[in-house]
N, C-alpha and C positions, 0 to 999 in steps of 0.2 A: 485628380483623375489622371490615370496613365492608360496606355493601350490595353493592358491585360491585368490591371491592378487598380484597386481603390484603397486609399488609406484614410483613416479618420480617427478622431477621438470622440468619446461619448461620456457624458456624466453618469449615465445609467445603462446597464445591460441586464436583460432578463430573458432567460430561456425557460419556458414553461415545461413542466413535466408532462410527458405524453407518449403515446404509441401511435405511429402512423405506418400502415402497411408492414406490420411486424417489426418495425424499427423503434426501439425504446430509447428515450432520452430522459435524463434526470432534470430536475429543476436546477438552474445555475443563475446566480446573480452577482453582479460586480459593479463597482463604482469607479469612475474616472479611468476607463479602460482605453487601450489603443486597439484599433481595428485594422486588419489587413485582409481585404477581400480579394480572392483570386477566382473570378467567375469561371474561367476556362478550366480550372482544376476542381470546380464545385466545392471549394473550401473557403471557410472564413476563419481567420486566426484572430483571437481576442486575447490580448495580454493584460494581466492584472496590473494595477498600479503598484508602486514601490511600497506604499504604506497600507494597502488594503487588499487582502486576498479575496478570491471568489468564495461565496457560500454555495456549497454543492448539496443536493438533496433537500427534501422538505423539512427535515428535522432541525435545520439550522445549527448542527453540531460539527459538520465537516467542512473543511476549507481546502482550497487549492491555490498555491502561490506559483504562478506560471502562465502557460498559454493554453486556452481552450481551442480546439479544432473542430468546427462544426461542418459536417459533410452529409450528403444524402444517406450514408450508411450509419449515421449516428454521431455521438459526441466522443471525441478523443481529447487527450491533453498531454502536456509534458510539464515537469516541474516537481513540486513537493505537495503531496496530499496528506492531510493530517487532521487529527481530532484529539481529544483528551487522552485517548488510550493508545494511540499509535501514530507513526508517520511512515510514509513510503516515498521514495524518490525514483522516478523513471523518466526515460525519454519518450515513452508512449504508454499512457493509460487508455483503456477503453471503458466507457460507462454504459450501463443499462439504467432502467428507471430507478433502481435502488441497489445497485451493485457496482463494483469496480474490478477490473482485471488488468494485469500486465504480464507480459512474458519475460520481462527482465527488470528487476527492481531491487533496490535496497530497502530493507525492512527493519524498523525498530518498534518493538512492543513495550509499552511502559509498565512499570511496576505500580501496584496500587498503594503499597505501603511506603514508597520511597520515591524521590525524584530521579533516582537512577533507573536506567533502562533495565527491564527484565531480560530482554532478548535483542540481539543485534545480528543481522546477517545480510549478505549481499547476493546478487545474481540469482534471484528467485523468480519463478513463475508463480503467480498467486491470483486467487479470486476471493473477494469478500462479499457476501450477500447480507445486506442490512435488513432484509425482511426476516431472515432466519437467524441473524447475528451469528454467522458461522463463516469461518475462513479456511481455505485450503492452500497450502504452500508447498512447492516442489523446487528443489535445487536444480539448477542447470549444469552443475559441475559436481562430479563424484568426490572431489577433494575439497569441497566447500565446507567450512566449519562455521557453525552457529555459536555465537558467544553468549553465554548465560551470565550476564554481567554481575548480578547480585550474588550468584552462587559461586562465582569465580571458577567456572568450568566452561569448556567448549565441547561441542559434539559434531561429528560428521554424519549423524542420522539425517538423511537427505529429504525428508518430508515431515510436515507436521500439520495438525489441524488446530485451529484456534476456536474454542468454545467461548464466545465473548460473554454471554450471559453467565456462564459458570466460572468465568475468570480463570480459565485453564487452557494450557497448551499441551497437546498430546503428540509426542515424537514417535515416528514409525520408521522401521528399516525397510529396505528392499526385501523381497521374498527370499527366505533362507539365508539372510545375512544379519550380522550384528553391527551395531554402531560403536564407535570408540568415544569415550569420554576422557578428556584431558584437563587436568587442573591447570588454571592460569594464575594460581596463588603462588607468589614468589617463595613462600615457605613450604610449598609442596611440589617442588621442582620435579618434573617428569612423572608425577603420579598419574597413571592412566589405567583404564579397565574397559571391558566390553559390556554392552547391555543390549537386550532385545528391543526394548521400547522404554519410554519414559514419559512422565507427566510433570508439568511445572505449574504450581499454583501462583497466580499473579497477586493473590491477596496476601500471602505470607512467605512467598519465595521458597516453599517446600518443593524440593526436587526428588521425585521418587523414580527409581530405575529398576 
């Protein structure tokens, strides 16, 4: 015990999913966690153990390796959030009952047919809703390139939608603009062209522009 802080360890941590006065929180569960409670900040920091991440949401598919931040405004976190289809890194995630948001994050979306990533990008604002299985992603930087690893291309199209059930990513340009596609294959040095929009299949890595 300290004047403005309490620290502790706990074998079990459980936050039940719920809605209180329009504030949504997801289910979150951890084992062997470290707790740092700052009552004058109305904030409780709960850090995952080195060998076991938090289970987030009720599906038991999503995990977070990092620190949960519980406040009267809801649940936030920092660290790496991941499941079989993707992973995101951010200094600040915000959760609702069954969705996740960040204004600045690194994003990797996995390929279905391969262990290689289908898509890698950074500095993205995003929200993924697991009720609808739909994600929206926006670049914070006009010069940000998204790497399409399996296809050996990158693009500066600065927003895309992820249709999770359809296993498809749809890239979109800003209004009245085109995006550039640049080959990152060493045998196609400097090959590049413009495209209005594009779709990427995560099942077979087909890129249509």
